C-alpha positions as CSV (number, residue, x, y, z in Angstrom):
1,X,32.4,190.0,-21.7
2,X,33.6,187.7,-19.0
3,X,34.7,188.9,-15.7
4,X,36.8,186.7,-13.3
5,X,33.9,186.0,-11.0
6,X,31.2,185.4,-13.7
7,X,30.3,181.9,-14.9
8,X,30.3,181.2,-18.7
9,X,26.9,181.0,-20.1
10,X,25.7,178.2,-22.4
11,X,24.5,179.3,-25.8
12,X,22.1,177.2,-27.6
13,X,22.4,177.1,-31.3
14,X,19.3,176.5,-33.3
15,X,19.0,172.8,-34.5
16,X,21.6,171.5,-32.1
17,X,21.1,169.7,-28.8
18,X,23.5,169.5,-26.0
19,X,24.3,166.0,-24.9
20,X,23.6,165.2,-21.3
21,X,25.7,162.9,-19.2
22,X,23.2,160.1,-19.4
23,X,23.4,159.8,-23.2
24,X,27.2,159.5,-23.4
25,X,28.6,156.0,-24.4
26,X,27.9,153.4,-27.2
27,X,24.7,152.0,-28.3
28,X,24.0,148.3,-28.2
29,X,24.0,148.1,-32.0
30,X,27.4,149.8,-32.2
31,X,28.7,147.2,-29.7
32,X,27.2,144.3,-31.7
33,X,28.7,145.5,-34.9
34,X,32.2,145.7,-33.3
35,X,31.8,142.2,-31.9
36,X,30.8,140.8,-35.2
37,X,33.8,142.4,-36.9
38,X,36.2,140.9,-34.3
39,X,34.6,137.5,-34.8
40,X,35.0,137.5,-38.5
41,X,38.6,138.6,-38.2
42,X,39.3,135.9,-35.5
43,X,37.8,133.2,-37.9
44,X,39.8,134.5,-41.0
45,X,43.2,135.2,-39.3
46,X,44.4,131.7,-38.1
47,X,44.6,130.2,-41.7
48,X,46.7,133.1,-42.8
49,X,49.2,132.5,-40.1
50,X,49.4,128.7,-39.9
51,X,50.2,127.7,-43.5
52,X,51.9,124.5,-42.8
53,X,55.6,125.4,-42.5
54,X,56.4,128.8,-41.0
55,X,59.2,131.0,-42.3
56,X,61.2,130.2,-39.0
57,X,60.9,126.4,-39.7
58,X,61.9,127.0,-43.4
59,X,65.0,128.9,-42.3
60,X,65.8,126.4,-39.6
61,X,65.6,123.6,-42.1
62,X,68.1,125.4,-44.4
63,X,70.4,126.0,-41.5
64,X,70.2,122.4,-40.4
65,X,71.2,121.1,-43.9
66,X,74.0,123.6,-44.0
67,X,75.2,122.5,-40.6
68,X,75.2,118.9,-41.8
69,X,77.2,119.7,-44.7
70,X,79.7,121.7,-42.5
71,X,79.9,118.7,-40.2
72,X,80.7,116.3,-43.1
73,X,83.4,118.8,-44.3
74,X,85.1,118.9,-40.8
75,X,84.9,115.1,-40.5
76,X,86.5,114.7,-43.8
77,X,89.4,116.9,-42.8
78,X,89.7,115.4,-39.3
79,X,89.6,111.8,-40.4
80,X,91.6,112.4,-43.6
81,X,89.0,110.5,-45.8
82,X,86.2,111.3,-48.1
83,X,82.8,112.0,-46.4
84,X,79.6,112.4,-48.4
85,X,76.2,113.8,-47.4
86,X,73.5,111.7,-49.1
87,X,70.3,113.2,-50.2
88,X,67.2,111.0,-50.9
89,X,64.6,113.2,-52.5
90,X,62.0,110.4,-52.6
91,X,62.0,109.9,-48.8
92,X,62.8,113.6,-48.2
93,X,65.9,112.6,-46.1
94,X,69.7,113.6,-45.9
95,X,72.3,111.7,-44.0
96,X,75.9,110.9,-43.5
97,X,77.2,107.5,-44.7
98,X,75.8,104.6,-42.7
99,X,72.7,106.5,-41.6
100,X,74.5,108.6,-39.1
101,X,73.1,112.1,-38.4
102,X,69.9,111.7,-40.5
103,X,67.6,114.6,-41.1
104,X,64.2,115.0,-42.9
105,X,62.3,117.8,-44.4
106,X,58.5,118.2,-44.2
107,X,56.0,117.5,-47.0
108,X,55.3,120.6,-49.1
109,X,58.9,121.8,-48.9
110,X,60.8,121.2,-52.1
111,X,64.5,120.4,-52.2
112,X,66.6,120.7,-55.3
113,X,70.1,119.4,-55.4
114,X,72.8,120.3,-58.1
115,X,75.9,118.3,-57.9
116,X,78.4,116.5,-60.2
117,X,77.3,113.5,-62.4
118,X,79.7,111.3,-60.5
119,X,77.8,111.8,-57.3
120,X,74.3,111.4,-58.9
121,X,72.9,107.9,-58.6
122,X,69.6,108.6,-60.2
123,X,67.0,111.5,-60.3
124,X,66.1,110.9,-56.6
125,X,69.4,110.0,-55.1
126,X,72.6,112.0,-55.0
127,X,75.3,113.2,-52.7
128,X,77.8,116.0,-52.0
129,X,81.3,114.8,-51.2
130,X,83.9,116.5,-49.1
131,X,87.6,115.7,-49.3
132,X,90.4,115.5,-46.7
133,X,91.9,118.8,-48.1
134,X,88.7,120.7,-47.3
135,X,87.5,120.8,-50.9
136,X,84.3,119.3,-52.2
137,X,82.4,118.2,-55.3
138,X,80.6,121.4,-55.0
139,X,77.0,122.2,-55.9
140,X,73.9,123.8,-54.6
141,X,71.0,122.7,-52.3
142,X,67.8,124.8,-52.8
143,X,65.1,124.6,-50.2
144,X,61.8,126.0,-51.6
145,X,58.5,126.6,-49.8
146,X,55.8,128.6,-51.7
147,X,57.4,131.7,-53.1
148,X,60.4,131.7,-50.7
149,X,63.7,129.8,-51.1
150,X,67.0,129.4,-49.5
151,X,70.1,128.5,-51.5
152,X,73.0,126.6,-49.8
153,X,76.0,127.0,-52.0
154,X,78.9,124.5,-51.6
155,X,82.2,125.7,-53.0
156,X,84.2,123.1,-54.9
157,X,87.6,124.5,-54.2
158,X,87.3,125.4,-50.5
159,X,84.2,123.5,-49.5
160,X,82.8,126.7,-48.1
161,X,79.0,126.4,-47.2
162,X,77.0,129.7,-47.7
163,X,73.3,130.2,-47.2
164,X,71.5,132.8,-49.3
165,X,67.8,133.8,-49.2
166,X,66.4,134.3,-52.6
């Protein structure tokens, strides 16, 4: 029984040893194993994160294309004339007529354009046209990278541009 002034006694159990202050810590082997694991993870991790086009760049590209389409629509309304956004799938570019406000998408990113037959020149060149009343030829631009894709829908009646992640 312990009394307030008595010190606790150490009980030694058979087969167990008490650890002294000098043996506390990690062994050199344990430290080396941890360092090797960290080295392997550091060598494997960068390729997992830098896969060419980041998801932020992919989203930014979809927004840039949608912004270009919105700009063309507002120009058509303001200037009271038809304005088209031309897509060149061979050069991976999009632009307003005359080469104004030209944009390009990186290699590895696939772009699919669905528009009317009247706006399709060939399988690599097509455009989306906006009218002075705000309407358009309508269609869809799909920006794909690996398993992820963004769909930019263009309403034919109102010319409304909407981005949807699929």
